[in-house]
LUMVEXTI-877061 format. One record per residue (C-alpha): residue in three letters; x, y, z. Coordinates in steps of 0.2 Angstrom, whole numbers. Each point is the difference from the previous one (the first is absolute). Layout:
N
{rest = ala; px = X; py = Y; pz = Z}
...
***
This chain:
220
{rest = met; px = 630; py = 408; pz = 599}
{rest = leu; px = -6; py = 13; pz = -11}
{rest = leu; px = -18; py = -2; pz = -6}
{rest = leu; px = -10; py = 10; pz = -13}
{rest = ala; px = -19; py = 0; pz = 5}
{rest = leu; px = -13; py = 4; pz = -13}
{rest = asp; px = -19; py = 0; pz = 0}
{rest = thr; px = -13; py = 6; pz = -12}
{rest = ser; px = -15; py = -10; pz = 6}
{rest = thr; px = -9; py = 16; pz = 6}
{rest = pro; px = -1; py = 18; pz = -6}
{rest = ala; px = 17; py = 3; pz = 9}
{rest = val; px = 15; py = -2; pz = -11}
{rest = thr; px = 14; py = -6; pz = 12}
{rest = ala; px = 18; py = -3; pz = -1}
{rest = gly; px = 13; py = -1; pz = 13}
{rest = leu; px = 17; py = -6; pz = 6}
{rest = val; px = 2; py = -10; pz = 16}
{rest = ala; px = 15; py = -7; pz = 10}
{rest = leu; px = -5; py = -16; pz = 8}
{rest = asp; px = 10; py = -7; pz = 14}
{rest = glu; px = 2; py = -19; pz = -3}
{rest = thr; px = 3; py = -4; pz = 18}
{rest = ser; px = -14; py = 10; pz = 9}
{rest = gly; px = -12; py = 3; pz = -15}
{rest = ala; px = 0; py = 19; pz = 4}
{rest = val; px = -5; py = 11; pz = -15}
{rest = asp; px = 8; py = 16; pz = -3}
{rest = val; px = -9; py = 10; pz = -14}
{rest = leu; px = 14; py = 10; pz = -9}
{rest = ala; px = -11; py = 9; pz = -13}
{rest = glu; px = -18; py = 0; pz = -6}
{rest = arg; px = -11; py = 8; pz = -13}
{rest = val; px = -19; py = -1; pz = 0}
{rest = thr; px = -12; py = 9; pz = -12}
{rest = ile; px = -19; py = -3; pz = 2}
{rest = asn; px = -6; py = -1; pz = -18}
{rest = pro; px = -10; py = -15; pz = -6}
{rest = arg; px = 3; py = 4; pz = -19}
{rest = ala; px = 19; py = 2; pz = 1}
{rest = his; px = 7; py = -16; pz = 6}
{rest = gly; px = 10; py = -4; pz = -16}
{rest = glu; px = 6; py = 18; pz = -2}
{rest = leu; px = 6; py = 3; pz = 18}
{rest = leu; px = 7; py = -16; pz = 6}
{rest = thr; px = 16; py = -1; pz = -8}
{rest = pro; px = 4; py = 19; pz = 3}
{rest = his; px = -5; py = -3; pz = 18}
{rest = leu; px = 12; py = -15; pz = 2}
{rest = lys; px = 14; py = 9; pz = -8}
{rest = asp; px = -2; py = 15; pz = 11}
{rest = ala; px = -1; py = -10; pz = 16}
{rest = ala; px = 16; py = -9; pz = -5}
{rest = ser; px = 9; py = 16; pz = -4}
{rest = thr; px = -6; py = 7; pz = 17}
{rest = ala; px = 6; py = -15; pz = 9}
{rest = gly; px = 17; py = 0; pz = -9}
{rest = val; px = -3; py = -17; pz = -6}
{rest = ala; px = 3; py = -7; pz = -18}
{rest = leu; px = -13; py = -12; pz = -6}
{rest = ser; px = 14; py = -13; pz = -3}
{rest = asp; px = 3; py = 1; pz = 19}
{rest = leu; px = -17; py = -8; pz = 4}
{rest = asp; px = -2; py = -17; pz = 7}
{rest = ala; px = -18; py = -2; pz = -3}
{rest = val; px = -17; py = 7; pz = -6}
{rest = val; px = -16; py = 0; pz = 11}
{rest = cys; px = -16; py = 3; pz = -10}
{rest = gly; px = -18; py = 2; pz = 6}
{rest = ile; px = -11; py = -13; pz = -11}
{rest = gly; px = -17; py = 7; pz = 5}
{rest = pro; px = -14; py = -2; pz = 1}
{rest = gly; px = -2; py = 14; pz = -12}
{rest = pro; px = -7; py = 5; pz = -17}
{rest = phe; px = 8; py = -8; pz = -15}
{rest = thr; px = 8; py = 16; pz = -8}
{rest = gly; px = 8; py = 8; pz = 15}
{rest = leu; px = 6; py = -17; pz = 8}
{rest = arg; px = 9; py = -6; pz = -15}
{rest = ala; px = 11; py = 16; pz = -2}
{rest = gly; px = 8; py = -4; pz = 17}
{rest = met; px = 2; py = -19; pz = -3}
{rest = val; px = 7; py = 2; pz = -18}
{rest = thr; px = 13; py = 12; pz = 7}
{rest = ala; px = 5; py = -11; pz = 14}
{rest = ala; px = 1; py = -15; pz = -11}
{rest = ser; px = 10; py = 9; pz = -13}
{rest = leu; px = 12; py = 7; pz = 13}
{rest = ala; px = 3; py = -16; pz = 9}
{rest = his; px = 4; py = -9; pz = -17}
{rest = ala; px = 11; py = 14; pz = -6}
{rest = leu; px = 10; py = 0; pz = 17}
{rest = asp; px = -1; py = -19; pz = 3}
{rest = ile; px = -8; py = 3; pz = 17}
{rest = pro; px = -15; py = -8; pz = 8}
{rest = ala; px = -17; py = 9; pz = 0}
{rest = tyr; px = -11; py = -4; pz = 15}
{rest = pro; px = -19; py = 2; pz = -1}
{rest = val; px = -10; py = 8; pz = 14}
{rest = cys; px = -19; py = 1; pz = 2}
{rest = ser; px = -3; py = 19; pz = 0}
{rest = leu; px = -12; py = -2; pz = 14}
{rest = asp; px = 13; py = -9; pz = 11}
{rest = ala; px = 12; py = 15; pz = -3}
{rest = ile; px = -14; py = 12; pz = 6}
{rest = ala; px = -2; py = -11; pz = 16}
{rest = ala; px = 19; py = -1; pz = 3}
{rest = glu; px = 1; py = 19; pz = 0}
{rest = ala; px = -15; py = 1; pz = 11}
{rest = gly; px = 8; py = -11; pz = 13}
{rest = thr; px = -5; py = -13; pz = 12}
{rest = gly; px = -9; py = 0; pz = 17}
{rest = thr; px = -19; py = 0; pz = -6}
{rest = pro; px = -10; py = -9; pz = -13}
{rest = leu; px = 1; py = 9; pz = -17}
{rest = leu; px = -11; py = 1; pz = -15}
{rest = val; px = 8; py = 7; pz = -16}
{rest = ala; px = -11; py = 7; pz = -14}
{rest = thr; px = 5; py = 8; pz = -16}
{rest = asp; px = -11; py = 6; pz = -14}
{rest = ala; px = -5; py = -14; pz = -13}
{rest = arg; px = -12; py = 12; pz = -10}
{rest = arg; px = -17; py = -6; pz = -5}
{rest = arg; px = -6; py = 4; pz = 18}
{rest = glu; px = 11; py = -14; pz = 7}
{rest = val; px = 16; py = -1; pz = 10}
{rest = tyr; px = 15; py = -11; pz = 1}
{rest = trp; px = 2; py = -6; pz = 18}
{rest = ala; px = 9; py = -11; pz = 12}
{rest = arg; px = -1; py = -3; pz = 19}
{rest = tyr; px = 15; py = -2; pz = 11}
{rest = ala; px = 2; py = -7; pz = 18}
{rest = ala; px = 8; py = 11; pz = 14}
{rest = asp; px = 17; py = -8; pz = -4}
{rest = gly; px = -1; py = 5; pz = -18}
{rest = thr; px = -5; py = -17; pz = -7}
{rest = arg; px = -12; py = 1; pz = -15}
{rest = glu; px = -16; py = -10; pz = 5}
{rest = ala; px = -11; py = 4; pz = -15}
{rest = gly; px = 2; py = 6; pz = -17}
{rest = pro; px = 5; py = 8; pz = -11}
{rest = ala; px = -17; py = 1; pz = -8}
{rest = val; px = -12; py = 12; pz = -9}
{rest = ser; px = -17; py = 4; pz = 7}
{rest = pro; px = -13; py = 14; pz = 1}
{rest = pro; px = 3; py = 10; pz = 17}
{rest = ala; px = -17; py = -6; pz = 7}
{rest = asp; px = 6; py = -18; pz = -1}
{rest = ile; px = 16; py = 2; pz = 10}
{rest = asp; px = -1; py = -3; pz = 19}
{rest = ile; px = 12; py = 12; pz = 9}
{rest = gly; px = -2; py = -10; pz = 16}
{rest = gly; px = 8; py = 13; pz = 11}
{rest = ala; px = 16; py = 1; pz = -10}
{rest = arg; px = 10; py = 16; pz = -3}
{rest = val; px = -4; py = 5; pz = -18}
{rest = val; px = 15; py = 7; pz = -10}
{rest = gly; px = 2; py = 3; pz = -19}
{rest = gln; px = -6; py = 12; pz = -14}
{rest = ala; px = -18; py = -7; pz = 0}
{rest = gly; px = -2; py = -1; pz = 19}
{rest = ala; px = -12; py = 14; pz = -1}
{rest = met; px = -12; py = -11; pz = -10}
{rest = leu; px = -1; py = -11; pz = 15}
{rest = thr; px = 1; py = 11; pz = 16}
{rest = asp; px = 1; py = 18; pz = 5}
{rest = thr; px = 16; py = -4; pz = 10}
{rest = ala; px = 12; py = -6; pz = -14}
{rest = asn; px = 18; py = 3; pz = 4}
{rest = glu; px = 17; py = 2; pz = -9}
{rest = pro; px = 9; py = -7; pz = -9}
{rest = ser; px = -10; py = 2; pz = -16}
{rest = tyr; px = 12; py = -8; pz = -12}
{rest = pro; px = 14; py = -12; pz = -1}
{rest = thr; px = 16; py = 8; pz = 6}
{rest = thr; px = 18; py = -4; pz = -4}
{rest = asn; px = 2; py = -5; pz = 19}
{rest = gly; px = -15; py = -11; pz = 0}
{rest = leu; px = 5; py = -9; pz = -16}
{rest = ala; px = 18; py = -3; pz = 6}
{rest = arg; px = -7; py = -6; pz = 17}
{rest = ala; px = -13; py = -12; pz = -8}
{rest = ala; px = 14; py = -7; pz = -11}
{rest = ala; px = 14; py = 0; pz = 13}
{rest = ser; px = -1; py = -19; pz = 6}
{rest = ser; px = -1; py = -6; pz = -18}
{rest = val; px = 15; py = 11; pz = -5}
{rest = met; px = 10; py = -5; pz = 15}
{rest = ala; px = -3; py = -18; pz = -4}
{rest = arg; px = 8; py = 2; pz = -17}
{rest = gly; px = -11; py = -13; pz = -7}
{rest = glu; px = -7; py = -1; pz = -18}
{rest = pro; px = -14; py = 14; pz = 0}
{rest = glu; px = -18; py = -4; pz = -5}
{rest = pro; px = -4; py = 5; pz = -18}
{rest = leu; px = -6; py = 18; pz = -2}
{rest = thr; px = -19; py = -5; pz = -2}
{rest = pro; px = -12; py = 15; pz = 0}
{rest = leu; px = -15; py = -1; pz = 12}
{rest = tyr; px = -14; py = 6; pz = -11}
{rest = leu; px = -14; py = -9; pz = 10}
{rest = arg; px = -12; py = 2; pz = -14}
{rest = arg; px = -2; py = 0; pz = -19}
{rest = pro; px = 5; py = 16; pz = -10}
{rest = asp; px = -13; py = 10; pz = -8}
{rest = ala; px = 6; py = -4; pz = -17}
{rest = ala; px = -5; py = -16; pz = -8}
{rest = glu; px = 5; py = -10; pz = -15}
{rest = pro; px = -12; py = 2; pz = -14}
{rest = gly; px = -12; py = -15; pz = -3}
{rest = glu; px = -4; py = -9; pz = -16}
{rest = arg; px = -8; py = 11; pz = -13}
{rest = lys; px = -18; py = -3; pz = -3}
{rest = arg; px = -5; py = -7; pz = -16}
{rest = val; px = -11; py = 10; pz = -11}
{rest = thr; px = -14; py = -9; pz = -8}
{rest = glu; px = -5; py = 6; pz = -17}
{rest = val; px = -19; py = 3; pz = -2}
{rest = ser; px = -8; py = -3; pz = -17}
{rest = arg; px = -11; py = 13; pz = -7}
***
């Protein structure tokens, strides 16, 4: 199966083409384009996916599915990837599979030891999730100040790992390989995918204006 993997939940703008073996679940990354730029998700994602497809020698009409990171992440960047994934899936009449972006980082990091994945949530907080040695997610995703997160002997990976420990490791961001591996079982089952629902985990900064205060006239 040919998959397009997208993620804009972190400063990394990621798009890649993957061949997924339906029998073994093996993932072969055919092409990938990544730029670290937290302010250019909307501008770079479509050129990245077109360039990756061209490099892989794949037409978008050849795709069997789209895999998209759904966060947690900031509203502005996250929606760029999700809108693109939903639009392509609708136009091509193919399924779009959501993946927790922290799960994608964990899948890239591999199994064998407990993991704690952390990415920058701004406001001096981190998005995080904890994984058992076999890759099963045990806690999260959640958003917390670094001081409130118990590492508990886990290997720390992810962009914000340095906010938790001096020994943070790669990978820092979701990768094409990690996204595809995290989604592989769902894609291979060919079931109806879950909706592309973003994991914001907290309210946006912007708020609807409240009712205007009445002005009381004062007699002189």
